C-alpha positions as CSV (number, residue, x, y, z in Angstrom):
1,M,113.8,57.2,101.2
2,N,112.6,59.8,98.9
3,K,115.1,62.0,97.0
4,F,113.2,65.2,98.0
5,E,113.8,64.4,101.7
6,S,117.6,64.3,101.3
7,R,117.8,67.8,100.0
8,Q,119.2,70.4,102.3
9,P,117.0,73.3,103.1
10,Q,117.5,76.5,101.1
11,P,119.2,79.3,102.9
12,K,116.8,81.9,104.3
13,L,117.1,85.5,103.2
14,D,118.5,87.9,105.9
15,T,116.1,90.8,106.0
16,D,118.2,92.7,108.6
17,E,120.8,93.7,106.1
18,G,119.1,96.9,104.9
19,W,118.9,98.2,101.4
20,V,120.9,100.1,98.9
21,V,119.7,102.1,95.9
22,Q,122.2,102.4,93.0
23,V,121.4,105.0,90.3
24,Y,123.0,104.5,86.9
25,G,123.2,106.8,83.9
26,S,122.2,106.0,80.3
27,N,125.7,104.9,79.6
28,R,125.6,102.3,82.4
29,R,127.9,104.3,84.7
30,L,127.2,104.4,88.4
31,L,126.0,107.9,89.3
32,C,125.3,107.6,93.0
33,V,124.5,105.2,95.7
34,L,121.9,105.8,98.4
35,E,122.2,103.8,101.6
36,P,120.0,103.7,104.7
37,S,122.1,106.2,106.5
38,H,121.4,108.7,103.7
39,G,117.7,108.3,104.2
40,W,118.0,108.7,108.0
41,M,120.1,111.8,107.6
42,F,117.6,113.3,105.1
43,L,114.7,112.7,107.5
44,I,116.6,114.1,110.5
45,G,117.5,117.2,108.4
46,C,113.9,117.7,107.5
47,A,112.8,117.4,111.1
48,V,115.5,119.8,112.3
49,G,114.7,122.3,109.6
50,L,111.0,122.2,110.5
51,L,111.8,122.6,114.2
52,V,114.1,125.6,113.5
53,S,111.5,127.3,111.2
54,V,108.7,126.9,113.8
55,I,111.0,128.3,116.6
56,W,112.1,131.2,114.3
57,V,108.5,132.1,113.4
58,N,107.4,132.0,117.1
59,A,110.4,134.1,118.2
60,A,109.9,136.7,115.5
61,R,106.2,137.0,116.5
62,Y,107.1,138.0,120.1
63,S,110.3,140.0,119.6
64,L,110.4,143.7,119.6
65,P,110.5,145.5,116.2
66,L,113.8,146.7,115.0
67,E,112.7,150.2,114.0
68,P,111.5,152.5,116.7
69,T,107.9,153.4,116.6
70,P,107.1,156.9,115.6
71,P,105.9,159.2,118.4
72,T,102.2,159.7,118.7
73,E,102.4,163.4,119.4
74,L,104.4,165.9,117.4
75,P,107.0,167.8,119.5
76,A,106.2,171.4,120.2
77,L,107.7,173.9,117.9
78,K,110.3,176.2,119.4
79,V,109.8,179.7,118.3
80,D,112.4,182.4,119.1
């Protein structure tokens, strides 16, 4: 029996755990932590912002102007 055969297999890495980004300052203090939920919320916010801006531009294009249009003919002058 070979001594390499008796070794237990090494544990496999679990890739379903996700990721975490930790940002440290120059004095080695933790500044912020970014988790997967932060990334998803950022992407959802960008998508919602883009959708709102597209709807806003299209609605503004087809809406009536706020100021009344000036009349094309001048009113007749009333002379006493």
